[in-house]
Structure formats: structure tokens, C-alpha cells
N, C-alpha and C positions, 0 to 999 in steps of 0.2 A: 453569411455563416451555415455550411451543411454541415449539419450537426450529425449525419453518416458517415463522413470522413474523421470524425474525433474517436479517440480511446474511447472505450467504456468508462463509464463512472460510478464508484461505487464511494456511498459514507458511510463510513464505519463513526457507530453513536452509541448511546443509550438504549434503554428501551420506549417505546413509544408509550406516552401518558393516556392514550385515549381521550385527549380532550379537543371539539372543534377548534380548529385555527391554533394548535399548538403543536407543532411537531415534535418538541422535545423539551423536557424541563430543563436540560440545558442549555443554559443564552447563549453559549459557544457552538453547538450543534445547532439551534434554532437560527442564528447567525450564519449558516452556512448553507443551511435550506433555504432560507431566503434569497441568497445570494444567485444558488443555481436555479430559483426557480425564476427571479426577476431578468437574471440573463440568460435561459431558453435550452437549459443544459439539460436533456433527460438523464437521470441517473436512478440507481439502484439502493437500496438499503440494505446493511447489516445491522440488525440491532442485539445490543447486549444489557443484561441488567447490570454486570459489572464493565467498568471501562477496562477493566485490565485483562478482558478476554480479546481483548483488542491488540496486547503487549506485542505479538509479532510484528507488529506495524509500525509500532511506536515504543520504544523501550520505557519511556517517561510512565505508558498505563494511562495516557490522558486520552480522551477525546474531544472534539472529534478529530478525524485523520480520513481525507478525500483519497482515495484511489482512482491513480489515471493510468488506465489500462494498469501496470505491475508495478509504477510508482509508487512510493506512500508518500502524503503530504500532510504531516501532521500540523495542529494547530490552526485555528481559526482565520489567523491575521494572513498566516502563511495562502493557506485555502481561499481565501478572496483575490490574491495575487495573482496566484493560479488560473483561479476563474478568468480575471481581466486578461491573462494570457489565451485564453481558450474562447474567449467572446469578447475582442479587442473595444474598446470605445462603450461597451454598455455600463458599464461602472465608474462613476467619476473617482479617481483614486488621488486627488491636489494633497499637497501637504497639511492645507488646513483638514480635509478629510481627516487625513490618519491623523492626526492630534486629535480631535475628537474622536477618533475610533481609541487612540489610546485612554483618553477620560474612561469612557463606557467601559472598557475592559480591566479597567484598575478601579477607579474611585465606584463607579455606579456599580459595578461588581463586590465590591467588598458590601456595600448595604442588602444587596440581592442575598450573599450568602450570609450576613447578620439574622436577615428576616426570615430565614428558614431555620436555620442552625443554631442563633442563642435567642430569638426573643422565645418567650415561654409560651406566647400564644398559640405559635404557630409550630413547635415541636413536634406536639403528638402526630397532627397532619403528615410535616415532613417524614415524621418516623414511619409511617402507616405506607405511607407512598415509594421510598427509595429502598425499603425494606423488608418489604412484603414477601418477598420470593424467599428470604432465609428461613432455615428452619426455626422452630418457635427456640429450643433451648438456647443455639447462635443467637435468635432477635432478641432475645432478655439480656445481653451481656452486649454485644459487639457496636450496637447504636449508639450507647451511649458513650463509648470509649471515642468513638469516632467522633462522636459531639464534642467532648472534651477537647480535643485534638483542634476542629476547626476554630472553637472559640478560643483556643490557646493562638491562634493563628489571627483572629481577627484581633486578638490584644497587640499583637504584634504589630497587627499592619496599622495599627492607630486606629481603627476602625471602631472597635468596644473599647478599648482601655478606660475610657471615662465612664462607663457604665450605659445602661439603656437608652434612659433620658438625652443623655448627650446624644448619642447615636443618634437617636430619630428628630431630634432637633436639628443635627446636620445635615440629616436626609429632606428635612422638612424645606429648609434653606436651600438645597441643591435643586430641589422641583423647583422653587419659585424663581430659580435663576434659569433652568432652562425651560422654565412657562412663557418668562421673560423673553426667552431667545427664539424661542419656536416661533416658525414664519406661519405667517396666517395664509398662506398659498405655497404650493408648491411642496420642495423637498428642502433640507435643511442647511444647505449650501444654495446659492443661486445656480440654477441650471440642471441639470440631470440627478437623478437618485443616483447618491454616492457611499461610501463604506461609512462616512460619518451616520449617515440613515439605518444602515442596515445592523452598525453596533449598537447605537445609541437603541433602536429599536428594540434588540434583541434583549438587552437588559431589563428593560422598563416594561416590554413583553411580557416579561418571564415574572415581574412582580403584580399583574393579574391575573394570579392562576386561583384556585381554591387554597392553595396553601399558603396564602400569604394577601386574606381578606383585606385588613388593616391597610399594609401597605400600597395594595393594588386600588383601594379606595382614593389613598393620597394623590396616585396617579393620577384616576380620572376626575378630581376634581378640579386639576387644573385644566381648561377648558383648550386653551391653544394646546399647549402639549398631547392634552387628550387626541383633538383634532388633527393633528400632525402624525399622529401614532394611526389613527385609521386611514391616512391616506397613502402610509406607507405597507401599513397590512391589505391594503386592497392593492395595491401595486406588487407587493410579491406573493400574495398566499397562491394563485391559480397561474403563474403565467408559464409555469411547466409540472407536468406530475412526473413522480418518481415511475423509472420501468416496471418495478413489481412490490409486491408488500413487503412489508417489515417481517424480519425473517428470527 
């Protein structure tokens, strides 16, 4: 692969959290980062505190968006598919891998959202990390309103409908199942690293931040799952580097 022949790549995303080994608080931006790096594709970063700042490239106002030259590719699943076109054969995308990606992006993500927005133990840290850029009068009101909407969505998704005890009991059961399934060596599926590894890693690694210490500890105490996360982290963290620092 001749990277010099490729169009310039720019990842539109949220602000860098400033934490070693964590490119973004957004698991979907993190997923795109690690896919680009593992594929060996050099890219630039364009960061914003508010995802709506990138609305010109994605009418939904969501991130990440990958600019491939002048082409805007929104949504992390579509971005991984585009990366596979730019670096053929580097990342496996078998039907089974895509099923695991769907589980990560939906079921696992629900628990990540709940851990940050619904869990009273973590909300003060989430509020400070996500809304520090707001003027004080706005920060006194807006985060609470957004949190209320997020919790309503979690109830509608059946993640928080039965309350916190049921949510974290289901979370623990899912981690146990993933730990039993985690490979003792190599990647999630037999053979090369796949979209399953990238998607599952992005959600689980996003739980292992200072925002959600209890949930992170729950992940880390599953030994096989934690060891697999370490292998994916090592394989995807430094394969490539951005062209320039976040702006």
C-alpha cells in the first residue's frame, strides 16, 4: 500500500481527553482512531467540544466523520468499511465480525452511556469532563437537562428501565459471558484482527477511564477479557500516528 497515493484523511471528532492511551471519550471516535492506526493510514485530527461543530459534514451532528479528501464518511461502521477499501485485507470484516460489532455498538454502548449519565456515582466526573468549556451560567442548567434526556433514552432502550441494580446486574452477566468467550491468545475471531476486536475494544476500553472507576474495575477483574483488551490495545495504539496535533 502506497500511502502517498491515498487522498488526505482527516478524522472529525470530539476534543482529546488528554489521557494516555485514550484518544477520545467517544467510543466510536476511539474505534475509528484505532482502525486507522492499525491499518497504517496517516491522518489528521479536527477536534471540537461540541459534535454539532462538524454538522457541515454530517447533518445529524454526530461524530466521528472521516474526510477522505473531500468525501465525508459519517458513522464508525461506515468509516471502518471505508478503511477496508483504503487498506484491503488489513482488517477482517467477516459476517461474524460484523455481528460482534453490532453487539458492541448497541448492547455494550448502552451500559457505557448508563455508566456516565445515569450512575450517580459517576455523574459529577462526567459533568466536569464534558461541560467544562461552557460558561458558568449555562453549565449550571444545560448539563442537567441533557442528562435527563439521556436517561429517558436509556429507559426507552431498556437499559435503565428497571433501575440501577438491574442494569449493573445485567452488565456483570454480559462481562462474564464476554470473559468466557475471550480468546486466551490472539484476537476475538480466529485469524487477523477484525472489526469485532475494534468495536468491542472501543466500548470496553472506554469504561476504563477516570469517569467510570467502578465499571472499569469490573472489566479489569475479568482476567481473560482484560488480557485480550491488552493485546488489542498494543496492536492498535501506535501502528500509525496522526499527521498533526488536534486543533
